N, C-alpha and C positions, 0 to 999 in steps of 0.2 A: 202768719208772716215770717215766722222763724223756720228753722230746719225741722222737717217732720221726721218721724221715726223711719219711714220708708227711704227717704233720701239718705239718712245716716247709714242704714243697712246697705244700701247700694254702694256708698263710698267705702264702707268697711270691706265689702265683698271685692271691690276693685283693688283695694290695697292688699288684701290677702292673695289675690291672683297675681299681682305684680311681684310681691316679695316672697311669697310662699309662707306657709304656716310655721315651718321650722325656724326660718330666719326671724319671723315676728315673735316667736316664743323666746328665742335667744335675746332679742332686743328688749323684750319685756323683762326678762330676768336680769339683764344688765342694768336696766333703768331702776328696777326694784332694789338691787344691791347698791346702786349709787345713792338712792334716796336714803336707804338704811345707813350707809356710811356717813352721809351728810348729817343725819339726825344724831348719830353717835358722836360726831365731831362737835355738834352744837351743844350736846349735853356735857361733853368733856370740856368745852370752852367755858361753860357756866361754872363747872367745878373748879377749873383753874383760876378763874377770876375771883371766886370766893376765897380760895386759899391765898392768892396774892394780896387780896385786900386785908387779910389778917396779918400778913408779913409787913405790909407798908401801911400803917394806920392813917397817914396823911392823904392817901389816895393818889400820890404821884407815881410815875413810872420810872424805872431804872432801865436805861438802854446801854447795853454793853457793846463795845466794839473798839476798833482802833481809830486813832486820830491821825488824819493825813497831814503831816507836817509840811508837805509841799503844796499846800492849798494856794490858790490864786489870791493875792492880796492887792490887786491893782486898784481896788476901790479905796483901800487904806492909803496907798501911795498917792492917789489923786487928791486926797484930803491933805496930805503933807505938803504937796506942791502949792496948794492954794494959800498957804500962810506965809 
């Protein structure tokens, strides 16, 4: 009921004819390097999270950035008008 080996080979042959073996080889290499980069980033993320857990024992996060002083305070104003 599933795809047989012959059907899979025919599909692969058609793809090779459409794109060419050189382009398929390049795409495979690009895909492999992308997967390798992703795995390295995941391993690096685990190392970073372990070191940040040591720095902040409570488990919270520190987010650095600027505070926008011109934020819209219309919600606060509506509360002031209701009193």
